N, CA and C atoms as a LAMMPS dump frame, in Angstrom:
ITEM: TIMESTEP
0
ITEM: NUMBER OF ATOMS
282
ITEM: BOX BOUNDS ff ff ff
-5.0000000000000000e+02 5.0000000000000000e+02
-5.0000000000000000e+02 5.0000000000000000e+02
-5.0000000000000000e+02 5.0000000000000000e+02
ITEM: ATOMS id mol type element x y z
1 1 1 N -3.065 284.147 37.973
2 1 2 C -3.093 284.566 39.387
3 1 3 C -2.703 283.402 40.277
4 2 1 N -1.85 282.608 39.947
5 2 2 C -1.493 281.424 40.721
6 2 3 C -0.29 281.667 41.625
7 3 1 N 0.363 282.843 41.483
8 3 2 C 1.468 283.104 42.477
9 3 3 C 1.02 283.428 43.832
10 4 1 N 1.802 283.154 44.765
11 4 2 C 1.436 283.381 46.154
12 4 3 C 1.42 284.916 46.568
13 5 1 N 0.299 285.306 46.999
14 5 2 C 0.044 286.59 47.437
15 5 3 C -0.267 286.509 48.953
16 6 1 N 0.209 287.456 49.729
17 6 2 C -0.198 287.604 51.128
18 6 3 C 0.871 287.135 52.103
19 7 1 N 2.02 286.764 51.592
20 7 2 C 3.072 286.342 52.473
21 7 3 C 3.379 287.439 53.467
22 8 1 N 3.405 288.614 52.936
23 8 2 C 3.555 289.834 53.886
24 8 3 C 2.521 290.887 53.386
25 9 1 N 1.642 291.206 54.3
26 9 2 C 0.573 292.097 53.889
27 9 3 C 1.052 293.508 53.522
28 10 1 N 0.582 293.928 52.299
29 10 2 C 0.881 295.247 51.844
30 10 3 C 0.157 296.205 52.689
31 11 1 N -1.138 295.915 52.782
32 11 2 C -1.964 296.765 53.65
33 11 3 C -3.026 295.812 54.155
34 12 1 N -3.21 295.567 55.522
35 12 2 C -4.143 294.626 55.96
36 12 3 C -5.52 295.139 55.718
37 13 1 N -6.463 294.236 55.684
38 13 2 C -7.807 294.608 55.507
39 13 3 C -8.318 295.529 56.644
40 14 1 N -7.853 295.257 57.827
41 14 2 C -8.211 296.161 58.985
42 14 3 C -7.816 297.519 58.78
43 15 1 N -6.546 297.706 58.271
44 15 2 C -6.107 299.043 58.026
45 15 3 C -6.854 299.774 56.87
46 16 1 N -7.27 298.959 55.912
47 16 2 C -8.033 299.464 54.755
48 16 3 C -9.414 299.889 55.313
49 17 1 N -10.078 299.091 56.24
50 17 2 C -11.304 299.408 56.729
51 17 3 C -11.18 300.721 57.756
52 18 1 N -10.04 300.763 58.391
53 18 2 C -9.898 301.896 59.22
54 18 3 C -9.842 303.305 58.538
55 19 1 N -9.481 303.222 57.183
56 19 2 C -9.345 304.466 56.424
57 19 3 C -10.577 304.728 55.588
58 20 1 N -11.364 303.693 55.43
59 20 2 C -12.698 303.849 54.575
60 20 3 C -13.845 303.302 55.328
61 21 1 N -14.837 304.117 55.505
62 21 2 C -15.949 303.61 56.381
63 21 3 C -16.971 302.965 55.42
64 22 1 N -17.454 301.871 55.791
65 22 2 C -18.441 301.133 55.046
66 22 3 C -19.822 301.885 54.975
67 23 1 N -20.358 302.071 53.915
68 23 2 C -21.602 302.689 53.678
69 23 3 C -21.731 304.187 53.943
70 24 1 N -20.533 304.748 53.92
71 24 2 C -20.402 306.262 54.191
72 24 3 C -20.975 307.032 52.944
73 25 1 N -21.571 308.175 53.228
74 25 2 C -22.157 308.929 52.147
75 25 3 C -21.178 310.127 51.662
76 26 1 N -20.157 310.265 52.372
77 26 2 C -19.12 311.244 52.042
78 26 3 C -18.428 310.903 50.659
79 27 1 N -18.12 311.803 49.901
80 27 2 C -17.517 311.69 48.606
81 27 3 C -16.002 311.284 48.7
82 28 1 N -15.429 311.597 49.89
83 28 2 C -13.968 311.307 50.101
84 28 3 C -13.778 309.87 50.579
85 29 1 N -14.766 309.186 50.925
86 29 2 C -14.708 307.868 51.501
87 29 3 C -15.192 306.91 50.589
88 30 1 N -14.642 305.683 50.646
89 30 2 C -14.812 304.582 49.664
90 30 3 C -15.797 303.546 50.381
91 31 1 N -16.667 302.996 49.54
92 31 2 C -17.566 301.995 49.981
93 31 3 C -16.9 300.679 49.931
94 32 1 N -16.953 299.817 51.056
95 32 2 C -16.404 298.462 51.003
96 32 3 C -17.497 297.459 51.151
97 33 1 N -17.506 296.453 50.296
98 33 2 C -18.485 295.357 50.389
99 33 3 C -17.779 294.103 50.617
100 34 1 N -18.284 293.33 51.433
101 34 2 C -17.677 291.943 51.747
102 34 3 C -18.667 290.866 51.44
103 35 1 N -18.204 289.702 50.858
104 35 2 C -19.101 288.646 50.581
105 35 3 C -18.423 287.4 50.934
106 36 1 N -19.018 286.545 51.826
107 36 2 C -18.435 285.229 52.191
108 36 3 C -18.404 284.29 51.066
109 37 1 N -17.394 283.499 50.976
110 37 2 C -17.305 282.311 50.079
111 37 3 C -17.804 281.073 50.818
112 38 1 N -18.868 280.522 50.33
113 38 2 C -19.544 279.434 50.991
114 38 3 C -18.523 278.323 51.327
115 39 1 N -18.706 277.754 52.558
116 39 2 C -17.905 276.609 53.018
117 39 3 C -16.32 276.901 53.013
118 40 1 N -15.948 278.178 53.195
119 40 2 C -14.532 278.493 53.218
120 40 3 C -14.212 279.59 54.247
121 41 1 N -12.992 279.823 54.561
122 41 2 C -12.693 280.849 55.532
123 41 3 C -12.422 282.189 54.721
124 42 1 N -12.721 282.237 53.42
125 42 2 C -12.319 283.363 52.602
126 42 3 C -13.517 284.274 52.356
127 43 1 N -13.245 285.592 52.001
128 43 2 C -14.265 286.632 51.611
129 43 3 C -13.744 287.288 50.464
130 44 1 N -14.727 287.926 49.686
131 44 2 C -14.344 288.755 48.606
132 44 3 C -14.718 290.148 49.128
133 45 1 N -13.655 291.014 49.04
134 45 2 C -13.737 292.454 49.396
135 45 3 C -13.839 293.267 48.081
136 46 1 N -14.91 294.048 47.964
137 46 2 C -15.033 294.819 46.739
138 46 3 C -15.028 296.281 47.061
139 47 1 N -14.172 297.038 46.486
140 47 2 C -14.076 298.607 46.527
141 47 3 C -14.177 299.102 45.165
142 48 1 N -14.151 300.411 45.049
143 48 2 C -14.216 301.11 43.845
144 48 3 C -13.135 300.697 42.858
145 49 1 N -11.926 300.241 43.415
146 49 2 C -10.757 299.844 42.603
147 49 3 C -10.947 298.506 41.989
148 50 1 N -11.782 297.696 42.624
149 50 2 C -11.999 296.358 42.16
150 50 3 C -12.177 295.441 43.387
151 51 1 N -12.071 294.098 43.108
152 51 2 C -12.339 293.071 44.161
153 51 3 C -10.979 292.309 44.469
154 52 1 N -10.841 291.737 45.682
155 52 2 C -9.765 290.939 45.993
156 52 3 C -10.2 289.974 47.147
157 53 1 N -9.554 288.801 47.191
158 53 2 C -9.846 287.872 48.176
159 53 3 C -9.024 288.044 49.536
160 54 1 N -9.617 287.772 50.625
161 54 2 C -9.046 287.899 51.952
162 54 3 C -9.321 286.701 52.759
163 55 1 N -8.47 286.396 53.643
164 55 2 C -8.704 285.439 54.822
165 55 3 C -8.318 286.141 56.083
166 56 1 N -9.323 286.535 56.774
167 56 2 C -9.033 287.339 57.986
168 56 3 C -8.53 288.632 57.593
169 57 1 N -7.395 289.024 58.14
170 57 2 C -6.826 290.353 57.858
171 57 3 C -5.819 290.332 56.632
172 58 1 N -5.721 289.06 56.002
173 58 2 C -4.637 288.941 55.001
174 58 3 C -5.322 288.948 53.617
175 59 1 N -4.813 289.772 52.719
176 59 2 C -5.11 289.804 51.298
177 59 3 C -4.481 288.651 50.7
178 60 1 N -5.215 287.746 49.968
179 60 2 C -4.544 286.622 49.37
180 60 3 C -4.676 286.542 47.862
181 61 1 N -5.257 287.492 47.19
182 61 2 C -5.317 287.594 45.735
183 61 3 C -5.013 288.984 45.278
184 62 1 N -4.797 288.997 43.949
185 62 2 C -4.566 290.381 43.257
186 62 3 C -5.956 290.955 43.028
187 63 1 N -5.966 292.217 42.629
188 63 2 C -7.267 292.803 42.204
189 63 3 C -7.789 292.079 40.976
190 64 1 N -9.124 291.969 40.96
191 64 2 C -9.767 291.485 39.784
192 64 3 C -11.287 291.739 39.855
193 65 1 N -12.046 291.093 38.96
194 65 2 C -13.565 291.192 39.162
195 65 3 C -13.972 290.341 40.209
196 66 1 N -15.152 290.657 40.74
197 66 2 C -15.861 289.939 41.808
198 66 3 C -15.934 288.385 41.321
199 67 1 N -16.458 288.123 40.112
200 67 2 C -16.541 286.787 39.59
201 67 3 C -15.324 286.09 39.529
202 68 1 N -14.197 286.732 39.003
203 68 2 C -12.899 286.092 38.953
204 68 3 C -12.384 285.662 40.315
205 69 1 N -12.461 286.617 41.294
206 69 2 C -11.969 286.251 42.615
207 69 3 C -12.746 285.133 43.245
208 70 1 N -14.163 285.139 43.115
209 70 2 C -14.92 284.124 43.691
210 70 3 C -14.53 282.796 43.088
211 71 1 N -14.358 282.756 41.779
212 71 2 C -14.014 281.463 41.098
213 71 3 C -12.614 280.959 41.475
214 72 1 N -11.653 281.947 41.704
215 72 2 C -10.314 281.566 42.193
216 72 3 C -10.317 281.076 43.641
217 73 1 N -11.152 281.664 44.452
218 73 2 C -11.188 281.157 45.885
219 73 3 C -12.002 279.938 46.107
220 74 1 N -12.845 279.619 45.232
221 74 2 C -13.67 278.333 45.327
222 74 3 C -12.893 277.114 44.95
223 75 1 N -11.79 277.283 44.197
224 75 2 C -10.923 276.245 43.805
225 75 3 C -9.805 276.063 44.795
226 76 1 N -9.587 274.929 45.441
227 76 2 C -8.526 274.662 46.355
228 76 3 C -7.375 273.976 45.585
229 77 1 N -6.351 274.909 45.402
230 77 2 C -5.126 274.412 44.76
231 77 3 C -3.943 274.171 45.781
232 78 1 N -2.921 273.55 45.253
233 78 2 C -1.765 273.416 46.09
234 78 3 C -1.163 274.757 46.513
235 79 1 N -1.129 275.701 45.575
236 79 2 C -0.603 277.017 45.869
237 79 3 C -1.459 277.653 46.974
238 80 1 N -2.704 277.511 46.924
239 80 2 C -3.657 278.142 48.024
240 80 3 C -3.332 277.474 49.247
241 81 1 N -3.218 276.127 49.296
242 81 2 C -2.944 275.412 50.612
243 81 3 C -1.677 275.9 51.162
244 82 1 N -0.522 276.005 50.418
245 82 2 C 0.746 276.526 50.892
246 82 3 C 0.582 277.894 51.431
247 83 1 N -0.095 278.716 50.686
248 83 2 C -0.285 280.061 51.091
249 83 3 C -0.864 280.23 52.389
250 84 1 N -2.019 279.437 52.658
251 84 2 C -2.675 279.545 53.929
252 84 3 C -1.835 278.975 55.108
253 85 1 N -1.085 277.846 54.843
254 85 2 C -0.221 277.339 55.794
255 85 3 C 0.831 278.37 56.258
256 86 1 N 1.453 279.036 55.26
257 86 2 C 2.371 280.057 55.582
258 86 3 C 1.767 281.149 56.462
259 87 1 N 0.577 281.65 56.098
260 87 2 C -0.079 282.688 56.78
261 87 3 C -0.411 282.312 58.182
262 88 1 N -0.912 281.106 58.403
263 88 2 C -1.175 280.601 59.713
264 88 3 C 0.144 280.491 60.529
265 89 1 N 1.136 279.95 59.849
266 89 2 C 2.396 279.842 60.682
267 89 3 C 2.952 281.238 61.044
268 90 1 N 2.888 282.186 60.135
269 90 2 C 3.346 283.507 60.456
270 90 3 C 2.574 284.114 61.627
271 91 1 N 1.179 283.807 61.619
272 91 2 C 0.365 284.447 62.627
273 91 3 C 0.731 283.854 64.086
274 92 1 N 1.216 282.649 64.088
275 92 2 C 1.65 282.025 65.438
276 92 3 C 2.924 282.592 65.813
277 93 1 N 3.779 283.007 64.914
278 93 2 C 5.103 283.615 65.267
279 93 3 C 4.977 284.972 65.863
280 94 1 N 3.903 285.717 65.617
281 94 2 C 3.719 287.077 66.033
282 94 3 C 3.114 287.165 67.465
């Protein structure tokens, strides 16, 4: 999972939350759980399909288990640094 994800959002987390209500009891709607990664700007978002990492509205990892994503986001690699710089740069351009 070391390739850069999130250069262009496939579906922003905001759009995902707009279509799925958190804690809803309807069978047609999906439960979304968020967990902060300590001392970082990242969160793990967990849905029925699996978990993925986000920074703000940007999805930055592929789907995986909650533990895999947490472990991946807790490690600061050069790929992650470049990915975040590109995301911040893109957000200033818009």
